[in-house]
N, C-alpha and C positions, 0 to 999 in steps of 0.2 A: 050248715054253711052260713046262714044269716047270723046265727049266734056267734060263730067265730069272728065274722066281720065286725059285729057289734063290740066284741071283746077287744079286738085290735084297735078300733076307733077310740074306745074308752082309754086304753093304755097310752096311745099317742097323745090324747088330750091331757091326761094326767101328767105325762112326761113334759109336755110343753109348758104346762102350768108351773111345774116345779122349776123348770129352767128359767122361766120368767121371774119367779120369786127370787131364785138364787142370783140371777143377773142384776136384779134391782137392789137387793139387800147386801149381797156379798160379791161384788164384781171381781175382786181379786181371785176368788175361787174359780171363777169361769176362765180368767186369763191363765192361771196355772194349769187348769185342765187342758185348755187349748194348746198351750206351749208344750206340755208334756206329750200330748198327742202328736204334735208336729215333730218334736225331737225323736219320738219313737219311730215316726214314719221315715225321717231322714237317715236314721242309723239302722234301719231294718236291713236285713240281708238282701232284700229285693232291690235296693238302690245302692249302686257302687259309690262309696265315699272314700277319698284318699286323705289320710291324716299323717302329717310328718311326726316321727317319733320325737320325744322331748329332748333327746340327746343328739339330734341331727347335727351334722357338720355345717359350718357357716356357708352361705352362698358364695359362689365363685367371685363375685364382685364386692365381697365384704372384707373390710380391713380390721375387723374386731380383734384379731389376734395381735396384729401390729400395735394397735392402740393399747391392748391389755399389757403388752410387754413394756411399752415405753412410758405410759402415763404415771406409774408409781414413782418414776425417777424425775419427773418434771414437778418443780415446786413453784410456789408463789413467793415473791420477795416484796416485803413492805419496808420502806425506809422513812426515817424521820430526820428532819433538819430544823434546828433552832435558828430562827432569824434574829439577827442582831438589832436591838433597838437603836434608833438614831441618838447621838449624843446631845443631851439637853443640859445646859448648865444648872437649871433650876432643879434638876433631879437630885442633886447633892444637897439641896437646901433641906435641913431637918424639919422646918415648918411645913414645907410642901409635902414631904414624905409622911408627916404626922397626920395630915388631913386626907391625902390621897393614897398613901401606902406605896409599896414597891410595885412597879409595873411588871406584870407577868411576861415571861418570854414567849413570843409567838412561835408556833411550830408549823412546819409544812410537811405534808405527807405525800408520798408517791408510791406507785406500785409497778411491778414488772414480774418477770418470770426467770427461772433458772433451771439448770439441769444437773442432777447428781451424777458425777462421772467416776466416783470412787466410793466403795463401802466405808472408807475411812472418814468420809464427811466432806470431801471437796466438792464444791458446787460452782459451776460455770455460769456466768451471766454477762450482760453487757456492761461496759464501764459507765455508760451514761445513765444506767439504772441506779448505780450506787456512788457516783463520783462526788456528790455533795452531801452524802448522808452522815449524820452523827450517830444514828442507830440503825441496825439492820436486823430484821426479823424474817425468818424463813419458815413458811408453812408448808407442810407435806400433804400429799394426797390422802393419807390415812388419818389426818386430823391433828397430828403432832406439830408442835411449834418449837422453835429454838432461836436463840440469838446467834447471829452470824458475825464472824470476825473476818475482816478483809485481809487476805494473804498478800495480794498485790494486784496491780491493774496495769493495763497497757493501752493508753489512750489512742495510740496510732493504729491499732486494729479494733479498738472499742471492745476489748475483752477484759474480764476481771475474774478472780478466783476468790471464793468465800469458803471459810471453814466452819463447820458446825460440829459440836461435840455430842453426836448421837451415834452409837455403834451400829454396825450391820445394816446400813441403809441400802435400799434398793437402788442400784446404779444402772445406767443405760449402757448398752453395747455400742462401741464405736464402729461406724460403717466405713465404707471405702468411697470417698467422694470422687477419686480419680476414675472410678468405674461407672459413675453416674453419666447418663446421657439425656439429652433433651427429649422430652416426652415421657420420662419415667414418672410414675406416680409417687407423690410425696405427701406426708401428713405434717401439719403444723400444730404443735401442742403448746398451750400457754394459758394466760389468764387475761383475755382481752376485756378492757373497760372494767376490770374487777368483778365480772359476773361469776367467776369461778372457772375451774379447769375446763378447757374447751378444745376439741379436735376439729380441724378443718382439713379438707382434702383438695389437692390440685396436682399439677404436673410441674416438672422442671421446664421453665420457659427458655432459659439461656444459661450458659456457663461462662465463667471467666469475665464477668462484668467488671469494668474498671472505669477510670476517668469520670466517676460520678461526683467526686468532691465530698464524699461522706467521711472517709478515713484516709490517712496517709498511705497505708498499704491496703490495696483493694483487689479482691479476686472473688467476687460474689457469685453465689448461686441465685439466679432469679426464678421466682415461682409465682404462680397465680393462686396458690392456696391462700385463703383469706388470712391476712396478718393485720392486726389493729393495735392501737395503743394499749399497752399492758402485755402484749405478746413478746416484747423485747426481752431477749435473753432466753426465750423458750426454745424447744427442740424442733428441728426440721428432720424428719426421719424418712427412711425408705419404706417400701411396702411390707417389710419384715419387722419394722420397729427399731432398726439400727440408726444411730445418729449420723446424719449427713452434714448438718450445720447448725449454727446458732442464729436464730432469727434476730435481725438487728435494725432493719429500716423498711419503710414503705415509701412508694411514690404516691403522693396524694395532694390534691388541692383543697380537700375538705377536712382532712384529718382521719377519714375512714378509708377502708380498703377499696382500691380501684383495680385489684387484680395484678399489681406489680409490687412484689415484695422481695427483699434481699436477705440472704443468709450467708454468714461467714463459713466457708467449708471446713469440714472436720480436720483436714490436713493442716490448715493454719491454726485451728483451735488447739490441736494436740501439741504442736511446737510451742505455741505461746504458753499453754497451760504448764507444760513441763518446765519451761524456763522460769515462770513465776513461782512455782512450787520450790524449785531449786534455789533461786536467787532473790525472790521477791520482786523481780522485774525482768524485762526482756532486754538483753544486751545485744545491740546490733552494731554492725560495722558502719563506718562513715569515712568519707574522704574530703569533705569540705568543698563541694562544688554546687553551683546553681544550674541545673540542667533545664533544657527546653526541647520539646518535641520538634523534629524536623518536618515542617509542613511543605507542601509543594511550592507555596509562595516564598518561604525562606530558602528553599533549595534553588529556586530560580534567581532570587535576589543576590545570593552569595555565590552563584555559579557552582553549586555543589553537584558532583556527579552521583554521590551516594544519598539516597532518600530514606535510609533506615539508620537507626542509631539515635544518639542524644547529643545535641549540640551544647557545648559548655558555655553558658552565657556569663558566668562569673566564677572566680576562684577565690576562696577565702585566704587572705594573706597569712602566711605562716601555718596553714593547714596541711594535712597529709598530701593532697594533690599538688599544692603549691611547692612543697619541698621536693616533690618528685619531678617537677618541671612541666606540669600541665598548665595550659594557657587558655584564656578566653578565646573562643572561636574553634577550638579543637572539637572534633566529633568523636565521642566515645563509642566504639564499635564492638568491644568485647571485654568481658571480665573473666579472668582465669580461663580464657579460651572459649567461653560461652558467649554466643552472639547476642548483641543488644539491639532490639528493634525500636524501642521507645523509652521514654523516661521512667515509666512504671516498671518495666523489666529491669532497667538499670538500677533503680532503687532497691528492688527485691534482691538482685544479685549481690549488690554491695552490702545490703543488710545482713546477708547470710555469712559474710566474711568475719573471721574472728579478729577482734581488736588486738593489735600488737604484732600480728603476722604480716608478712610481705605478700602482696598480691600483684600479679601481672595484669595490667590494664592496657588494652590496645586502643590507640587513638589515631585518627586520620588528620593530618595537618598538611595543607596545601597539596591535597591529592596523593600524599605519601603516608603510609602507615608506620607507626612507631610504637614500641612496647615500653611502658614505664613501670618501674618497680615502686609500688606505693606501700608505705607502712600504714596499715589500716588503723584508724582511730576509733574511739567509742562514740556512737551517735548520741548527741546531747538530748536531754529530755525537753519536751515542748515547753516554751516559755510560760504558757498559761498554767501548766502544772507547777512549775517552779514558783510562780507568783502566788498560787494558792497555798503552797507549802510554807512560803515565807509569811503569809498572812496568819496561818495557823500558829506559827511560832511566836 
C-alpha cells in the first residue's frame, strides 16, 4: 500500500511539474486544452443544449424579407451642377488670360435616392433632388452605375421620372396606400447623408397630411421611421416590401430626423408617373380662381351659414371661371357633384378635370346655390419653372 501511495504521489508531482512548464513556456497550449475541455463538456449528451438550425426562419419581429425584396430596387442618385462664374470685363482681356489662364467652372454636387418602378429603367425620385442638375448618375445596390436622363418632372407634387438604359432592372412592387392605416409598420429605404443604403423602421403616424406648405398638392403619409437628408426620393414600404410612398420631407429644426417624416402616397405617385411617361409632364385642370378656406372668423364676418367649401377671393379676368359667371365672394361647394370641404380638396378635384371639357361647378351666392358650366382650362406651369427654362434658353 505504501508503495502504491508513493507511486501516486510521484505521478501527481511529475504531472504538476509538466503543467507548470507548459503553462510558463507555451500558455496557448494550455488555453486550447482548457477551451477544448469546456466545449466538450457543454456539448456532451449530459447537458441539454438548444441550437437553431442554420436555415431557420426569421424571427416573428424581423423584416428581413421585406428589406430583401425592396432594397435592390432603391438606388442612389448623384447630381452635378456647374455654377456660372460672375461676369468680369477683364476676363476677355488677352493679357489677363495669358497670365492667369481660363478660370475653371465650379461644380456643385448633391445626392438623394430613387426607386426603380419598371424593369425598362424608369426611376422615380423627388423633383428637388434633380431640379437644378446638369448631370445625373444613378448607382444601383449591386454596384452598377449609369447616367440618368430626365423624362419629366412635376414640381407641384415634387416628383420626377428618370430613365436609365440598363435592361432587366429589379423593380419594386407597388402597394395599396388606400389600405394603409395609422399604426402599420413601415420601412424607409434610402441613402441618408451619403453613408450608403440604409433601412429604418417605424409606423404610420398619420394619413392625409396637408396644409404643410411643402407642395401645391399635398396628401402625405406621416411616419416616424428615421428620414434624413439623402433619403429624399427613397422608398417607404409596407411590412411586405411593397411601395407605399416616396419619402420627400422631414420636420426638423436641426436638419436631422425628429421622428416626423412625410412621404407622397403611391396613389399620387402612380398617377403622376404615368402622366410624365406619356406626356413628359402632368396636365391638370384649371379654372382661374384664387380660393381661400372658410374659417369661423370669415363665416361670422360675412354672415355665412355654410362653414365648409372654399370662398372665391379672386377671379382671373377672361379666365374659365370668369367666362362662366363666377364672382368674388361666391362659395364653391361642389365640383362635378363631389362636395368641397376646403381649398385643398377643391384644387385636387379641379386638377383631375380634363382641359377642354365642360364641368358643372356648384357655388353658393347669397345663400342660394347655382350650378355653372365651366370650360376647364389647362393649369399653367409655376412661374419659377418657366423662368428657369427661359434662363436655360
